[in-house]
A tleap script that builds the chain and sets N, CA, C and O, in Angstrom:
source leaprc.protein.ff14SB
mol = sequence {
  NMET LYS GLY LEU MET SER PHE VAL ALA ARG
  LYS ARG SER ALA THR ASN ARG LEU ILE THR
  SER LYS ASP HIE ALA SER VAL GLN LEU ASN
  ILE GLY HIE LEU ASP ALA ASN GLY LEU TYR
  THR GLY GLN PHE THR THR PHE ALA LEU CYS
  GLY PHE VAL ARG ALA GLN GLY ASP ALA ASP
  SER GLY VAL ASP ARG LEU TRP LYS LYS LYS
  LYS VAL GLU ALA LYS GLN CGLN
}
set mol.1.N position { 135.059 65.680 141.183 }
set mol.1.CA position { 136.448 65.545 140.863 }
set mol.1.C position { 136.716 66.107 139.479 }
set mol.1.O position { 136.167 65.634 138.484 }
set mol.2.N position { 137.555 67.108 139.429 }
set mol.2.CA position { 137.898 67.701 138.146 }
set mol.2.C position { 138.859 66.802 137.388 }
set mol.2.O position { 139.729 66.152 137.967 }
set mol.3.N position { 138.673 66.785 136.080 }
set mol.3.CA position { 139.581 66.031 135.236 }
set mol.3.C position { 139.322 64.535 135.211 }
set mol.3.O position { 140.078 63.791 134.586 }
set mol.4.N position { 138.279 64.085 135.873 }
set mol.4.CA position { 137.966 62.657 135.877 }
set mol.4.C position { 137.303 62.287 134.562 }
set mol.4.O position { 136.258 62.829 134.201 }
set mol.5.N position { 137.924 61.359 133.856 }
set mol.5.CA position { 137.370 60.926 132.577 }
set mol.5.C position { 136.604 59.636 132.798 }
set mol.5.O position { 137.036 58.766 133.554 }
set mol.6.N position { 135.476 59.520 132.139 }
set mol.6.CA position { 134.698 58.295 132.272 }
set mol.6.C position { 134.714 57.528 130.961 }
set mol.6.O position { 134.772 58.116 129.881 }
set mol.7.N position { 134.663 56.232 131.068 }
set mol.7.CA position { 134.640 55.356 129.905 }
set mol.7.C position { 133.265 54.712 129.846 }
set mol.7.O position { 132.846 54.044 130.791 }
set mol.8.N position { 132.568 54.910 128.745 }
set mol.8.CA position { 131.267 54.291 128.556 }
set mol.8.C position { 131.460 53.117 127.609 }
set mol.8.O position { 131.802 53.291 126.439 }
set mol.9.N position { 131.239 51.942 128.128 }
set mol.9.CA position { 131.430 50.736 127.319 }
set mol.9.C position { 130.330 50.630 126.271 }
set mol.9.O position { 129.166 50.931 126.537 }
set mol.10.N position { 130.720 50.195 125.070 }
set mol.10.CA position { 129.747 49.974 124.001 }
set mol.10.C position { 129.392 48.502 123.953 }
set mol.10.O position { 130.178 47.646 124.357 }
set mol.11.N position { 128.201 48.220 123.454 }
set mol.11.CA position { 127.768 46.839 123.291 }
set mol.11.C position { 127.625 46.530 121.816 }
set mol.11.O position { 127.277 47.399 121.017 }
set mol.12.N position { 127.896 45.284 121.462 }
set mol.12.CA position { 127.695 44.846 120.086 }
set mol.12.C position { 126.207 44.870 119.787 }
set mol.12.O position { 125.400 44.410 120.595 }
set mol.13.N position { 125.846 45.394 118.652 }
set mol.13.CA position { 124.437 45.494 118.295 }
set mol.13.C position { 123.808 44.127 118.087 }
set mol.13.O position { 122.629 43.941 118.388 }
set mol.14.N position { 124.560 43.179 117.585 }
set mol.14.CA position { 123.997 41.863 117.276 }
set mol.14.C position { 123.831 40.991 118.516 }
set mol.14.O position { 122.836 40.276 118.632 }
set mol.15.N position { 124.782 41.036 119.444 }
set mol.15.CA position { 124.764 40.106 120.575 }
set mol.15.C position { 124.595 40.775 121.932 }
set mol.15.O position { 124.402 40.077 122.927 }
set mol.16.N position { 124.659 42.078 122.007 }
set mol.16.CA position { 124.605 42.838 123.259 }
set mol.16.C position { 125.760 42.519 124.207 }
set mol.16.O position { 125.680 42.828 125.396 }
set mol.17.N position { 126.825 41.908 123.704 }
set mol.17.CA position { 128.014 41.688 124.510 }
set mol.17.C position { 128.872 42.947 124.463 }
set mol.17.O position { 128.842 43.696 123.486 }
set mol.18.N position { 129.633 43.168 125.525 }
set mol.18.CA position { 130.465 44.367 125.597 }
set mol.18.C position { 131.602 44.322 124.588 }
set mol.18.O position { 132.187 43.270 124.329 }
set mol.19.N position { 131.899 45.476 124.029 }
set mol.19.CA position { 133.086 45.647 123.196 }
set mol.19.C position { 134.175 46.157 124.130 }
set mol.19.O position { 134.028 47.216 124.740 }
set mol.20.N position { 135.250 45.418 124.241 }
set mol.20.CA position { 136.295 45.774 125.195 }
set mol.20.C position { 137.069 47.010 124.737 }
set mol.20.O position { 137.046 47.380 123.563 }
set mol.21.N position { 137.737 47.621 125.674 }
set mol.21.CA position { 138.531 48.812 125.350 }
set mol.21.C position { 139.743 48.466 124.490 }
set mol.21.O position { 140.326 49.359 123.875 }
set mol.22.N position { 140.133 47.210 124.430 }
set mol.22.CA position { 141.281 46.778 123.629 }
set mol.22.C position { 140.898 46.417 122.200 }
set mol.22.O position { 141.777 46.126 121.389 }
set mol.23.N position { 139.618 46.428 121.872 }
set mol.23.CA position { 139.164 46.089 120.514 }
set mol.23.C position { 139.255 47.348 119.655 }
set mol.23.O position { 138.277 48.079 119.500 }
set mol.24.N position { 140.439 47.590 119.101 }
set mol.24.CA position { 140.679 48.809 118.332 }
set mol.24.C position { 140.129 48.738 116.916 }
set mol.24.O position { 140.157 49.734 116.194 }
set mol.25.N position { 139.630 47.575 116.509 }
set mol.25.CA position { 139.058 47.419 115.169 }
set mol.25.C position { 137.543 47.593 115.170 }
set mol.25.O position { 136.914 47.525 114.113 }
set mol.26.N position { 136.950 47.815 116.339 }
set mol.26.CA position { 135.497 47.984 116.402 }
set mol.26.C position { 135.096 49.350 115.844 }
set mol.26.O position { 135.864 50.311 115.898 }
set mol.27.N position { 133.885 49.413 115.312 }
set mol.27.CA position { 133.368 50.663 114.754 }
set mol.27.C position { 131.936 50.877 115.214 }
set mol.27.O position { 131.229 49.936 115.575 }
set mol.28.N position { 131.533 52.127 115.194 }
set mol.28.CA position { 130.153 52.504 115.483 }
set mol.28.C position { 129.630 53.256 114.272 }
set mol.28.O position { 130.238 54.231 113.829 }
set mol.29.N position { 128.501 52.805 113.737 }
set mol.29.CA position { 127.908 53.419 112.551 }
set mol.29.C position { 126.627 54.137 112.926 }
set mol.29.O position { 125.787 53.579 113.633 }
set mol.30.N position { 126.467 55.357 112.467 }
set mol.30.CA position { 125.211 56.088 112.594 }
set mol.30.C position { 124.578 56.128 111.212 }
set mol.30.O position { 125.111 56.756 110.298 }
set mol.31.N position { 123.443 55.460 111.059 }
set mol.31.CA position { 122.769 55.376 109.766 }
set mol.31.C position { 121.585 56.332 109.787 }
set mol.31.O position { 120.667 56.182 110.593 }
set mol.32.N position { 121.614 57.321 108.890 }
set mol.32.CA position { 120.591 58.359 108.851 }
set mol.32.C position { 119.262 57.863 108.306 }
set mol.32.O position { 119.220 56.997 107.433 }
set mol.33.N position { 118.176 58.422 108.831 }
set mol.33.CA position { 116.833 58.095 108.364 }
set mol.33.C position { 116.431 59.076 107.259 }
set mol.33.O position { 116.724 60.269 107.343 }
set mol.34.N position { 115.769 58.570 106.241 }
set mol.34.CA position { 115.322 59.383 105.115 }
set mol.34.C position { 113.808 59.406 105.056 }
set mol.34.O position { 113.150 58.446 105.458 }
set mol.35.N position { 113.249 60.512 104.551 }
set mol.35.CA position { 111.803 60.573 104.342 }
set mol.35.C position { 111.468 60.001 102.964 }
set mol.35.O position { 112.344 59.471 102.281 }
set mol.36.N position { 110.207 60.106 102.560 }
set mol.36.CA position { 109.758 59.538 101.286 }
set mol.36.C position { 110.449 60.187 100.085 }
set mol.36.O position { 110.543 59.571 99.023 }
set mol.37.N position { 110.932 61.420 100.240 }
set mol.37.CA position { 111.613 62.124 99.153 }
set mol.37.C position { 113.122 61.876 99.138 }
set mol.37.O position { 113.832 62.407 98.284 }
set mol.38.N position { 113.606 61.073 100.078 }
set mol.38.CA position { 115.031 60.787 100.136 }
set mol.38.C position { 115.832 61.841 100.874 }
set mol.38.O position { 117.055 61.884 100.742 }
set mol.39.N position { 115.172 62.696 101.652 }
set mol.39.CA position { 115.861 63.739 102.413 }
set mol.39.C position { 116.100 63.270 103.845 }
set mol.39.O position { 115.263 62.589 104.436 }
set mol.40.N position { 117.246 63.643 104.389 }
set mol.40.CA position { 117.615 63.275 105.757 }
set mol.40.C position { 116.674 63.946 106.745 }
set mol.40.O position { 116.429 65.149 106.653 }
set mol.41.N position { 116.138 63.165 107.701 }
set mol.41.CA position { 115.154 63.683 108.658 }
set mol.41.C position { 115.779 64.248 109.923 }
set mol.41.O position { 115.086 64.862 110.733 }
set mol.42.N position { 117.080 64.048 110.102 }
set mol.42.CA position { 117.728 64.495 111.331 }
set mol.42.C position { 117.809 63.390 112.374 }
set mol.42.O position { 118.414 63.582 113.429 }
set mol.43.N position { 117.217 62.250 112.098 }
set mol.43.CA position { 117.273 61.112 113.011 }
set mol.43.C position { 118.245 60.074 112.467 }
set mol.43.O position { 118.519 60.033 111.267 }
set mol.44.N position { 118.762 59.238 113.358 }
set mol.44.CA position { 119.671 58.179 112.929 }
set mol.44.C position { 119.567 57.000 113.881 }
set mol.44.O position { 119.078 57.128 115.004 }
set mol.45.N position { 120.029 55.868 113.420 }
set mol.45.CA position { 120.115 54.651 114.222 }
set mol.45.C position { 121.586 54.274 114.331 }
set mol.45.O position { 122.323 54.330 113.346 }
set mol.46.N position { 122.011 53.889 115.532 }
set mol.46.CA position { 123.405 53.563 115.789 }
set mol.46.C position { 123.589 52.053 115.899 }
set mol.46.O position { 122.833 51.374 116.593 }
set mol.47.N position { 124.595 51.540 115.210 }
set mol.47.CA position { 124.981 50.134 115.299 }
set mol.47.C position { 126.462 50.072 115.649 }
set mol.47.O position { 127.263 50.845 115.123 }
set mol.48.N position { 126.826 49.147 116.542 }
set mol.48.CA position { 128.226 48.941 116.914 }
set mol.48.C position { 128.653 47.546 116.470 }
set mol.48.O position { 127.972 46.558 116.745 }
set mol.49.N position { 129.782 47.480 115.784 }
set mol.49.CA position { 130.320 46.206 115.296 }
set mol.49.C position { 131.697 45.979 115.903 }
set mol.49.O position { 132.528 46.887 115.929 }
set mol.50.N position { 131.935 44.769 116.390 }
set mol.50.CA position { 133.237 44.457 116.977 }
set mol.50.C position { 134.248 44.135 115.880 }
set mol.50.O position { 133.878 43.859 114.738 }
set mol.51.N position { 135.500 44.174 116.235 }
set mol.51.CA position { 136.563 43.910 115.277 }
set mol.51.C position { 136.542 42.500 114.727 }
set mol.51.O position { 136.906 42.286 113.571 }
set mol.52.N position { 136.118 41.522 115.536 }
set mol.52.CA position { 136.070 40.136 115.075 }
set mol.52.C position { 135.104 39.981 113.909 }
set mol.52.O position { 135.424 39.316 112.923 }
set mol.53.N position { 133.933 40.586 114.012 }
set mol.53.CA position { 132.937 40.509 112.932 }
set mol.53.C position { 133.491 41.152 111.670 }
set mol.53.O position { 133.308 40.624 110.574 }
set mol.54.N position { 134.162 42.280 111.813 }
set mol.54.CA position { 134.749 42.955 110.658 }
set mol.54.C position { 135.857 42.118 110.035 }
set mol.54.O position { 135.965 42.053 108.811 }
set mol.55.N position { 136.679 41.480 110.856 }
set mol.55.CA position { 137.786 40.671 110.341 }
set mol.55.C position { 137.286 39.438 109.588 }
set mol.55.O position { 137.937 38.976 108.652 }
set mol.56.N position { 136.144 38.913 109.991 }
set mol.56.CA position { 135.572 37.744 109.325 }
set mol.56.C position { 134.876 38.114 108.022 }
set mol.56.O position { 134.508 37.232 107.246 }
set mol.57.N position { 134.692 39.402 107.776 }
set mol.57.CA position { 134.016 39.850 106.558 }
set mol.57.C position { 132.510 39.790 106.667 }
set mol.57.O position { 131.812 39.775 105.653 }
set mol.58.N position { 131.995 39.756 107.898 }
set mol.58.CA position { 130.555 39.639 108.120 }
set mol.58.C position { 129.898 40.968 108.479 }
set mol.58.O position { 128.719 40.988 108.832 }
set mol.59.N position { 130.621 42.065 108.401 }
set mol.59.CA position { 130.070 43.351 108.818 }
set mol.59.C position { 128.913 43.787 107.923 }
set mol.59.O position { 127.893 44.263 108.421 }
set mol.60.N position { 129.062 43.630 106.610 }
set mol.60.CA position { 128.019 44.064 105.682 }
set mol.60.C position { 126.731 43.282 105.898 }
set mol.60.O position { 125.653 43.869 105.995 }
set mol.61.N position { 126.839 41.968 105.972 }
set mol.61.CA position { 125.638 41.154 106.178 }
set mol.61.C position { 125.068 41.374 107.574 }
set mol.61.O position { 123.855 41.296 107.767 }
set mol.62.N position { 125.933 41.650 108.552 }
set mol.62.CA position { 125.465 41.923 109.904 }
set mol.62.C position { 124.657 43.203 109.988 }
set mol.62.O position { 123.605 43.233 110.627 }
set mol.63.N position { 125.138 44.261 109.349 }
set mol.63.CA position { 124.402 45.530 109.345 }
set mol.63.C position { 123.084 45.367 108.594 }
set mol.63.O position { 122.059 45.905 109.013 }
set mol.64.N position { 123.108 44.631 107.493 }
set mol.64.CA position { 121.886 44.386 106.725 }
set mol.64.C position { 120.855 43.645 107.571 }
set mol.64.O position { 119.676 44.001 107.564 }
set mol.65.N position { 121.289 42.620 108.298 }
set mol.65.CA position { 120.386 41.847 109.153 }
set mol.65.C position { 119.837 42.707 110.295 }
set mol.65.O position { 118.646 42.647 110.598 }
set mol.66.N position { 120.703 43.507 110.928 }
set mol.66.CA position { 120.261 44.383 112.011 }
set mol.66.C position { 119.271 45.433 111.519 }
set mol.66.O position { 118.305 45.751 112.212 }
set mol.67.N position { 119.510 45.976 110.314 }
set mol.67.CA position { 118.616 46.995 109.768 }
set mol.67.C position { 117.239 46.406 109.465 }
set mol.67.O position { 116.222 47.051 109.716 }
set mol.68.N position { 117.200 45.176 108.922 }
set mol.68.CA position { 115.918 44.512 108.655 }
set mol.68.C position { 115.155 44.274 109.951 }
set mol.68.O position { 113.941 44.467 110.006 }
set mol.69.N position { 115.870 43.855 110.997 }
set mol.69.CA position { 115.239 43.640 112.303 }
set mol.69.C position { 114.690 44.954 112.854 }
set mol.69.O position { 113.595 44.986 113.414 }
set mol.70.N position { 115.449 46.034 112.694 }
set mol.70.CA position { 115.025 47.356 113.182 }
set mol.70.C position { 113.765 47.824 112.456 }
set mol.70.O position { 112.872 48.398 113.077 }
set mol.71.N position { 113.686 47.580 111.131 }
set mol.71.CA position { 112.509 47.980 110.357 }
set mol.71.C position { 111.279 47.209 110.807 }
set mol.71.O position { 110.194 47.786 110.881 }
set mol.72.N position { 111.413 45.929 111.109 }
set mol.72.CA position { 110.285 45.122 111.587 }
set mol.72.C position { 109.815 45.631 112.944 }
set mol.72.O position { 108.611 45.733 113.183 }
set mol.73.N position { 110.755 45.951 113.838 }
set mol.73.CA position { 110.400 46.481 115.155 }
set mol.73.C position { 109.685 47.820 115.036 }
set mol.73.O position { 108.755 48.085 115.798 }
set mol.74.N position { 110.093 48.662 114.105 }
set mol.74.CA position { 109.471 49.977 113.926 }
set mol.74.C position { 108.044 49.842 113.415 }
set mol.74.O position { 107.179 50.632 113.793 }
set mol.75.N position { 107.784 48.861 112.567 }
set mol.75.CA position { 106.436 48.665 112.036 }
set mol.75.C position { 105.481 48.145 113.097 }
set mol.75.O position { 104.279 48.391 113.005 }
set mol.76.N position { 105.982 47.431 114.107 }
set mol.76.CA position { 105.145 46.874 115.157 }
set mol.76.C position { 104.715 47.929 116.163 }
set mol.76.O position { 103.756 47.709 116.903 }
set mol.77.N position { 105.385 49.052 116.211 }
set mol.77.CA position { 105.059 50.099 117.193 }
set mol.77.C position { 103.967 50.990 116.717 }
set mol.77.O position { 103.575 51.919 117.423 }
savepdb mol mol.pdb
quit
């Protein structure tokens, strides 16, 4: 079918719950990976935050917590 648009639902990084299409305050962040010299490696990690978390002022601490969890998971591999 030509012209058929698809909607890919995003999930909250912290809870894995769906971010609804009506949540216009939600954001998706791509955080770049750096090497030992501080240069961008071309890789990134994506985090999605819902509007409720941002409105409560918990986005900064949420991203910090998710990044720490991601670093621990990377060291275990």
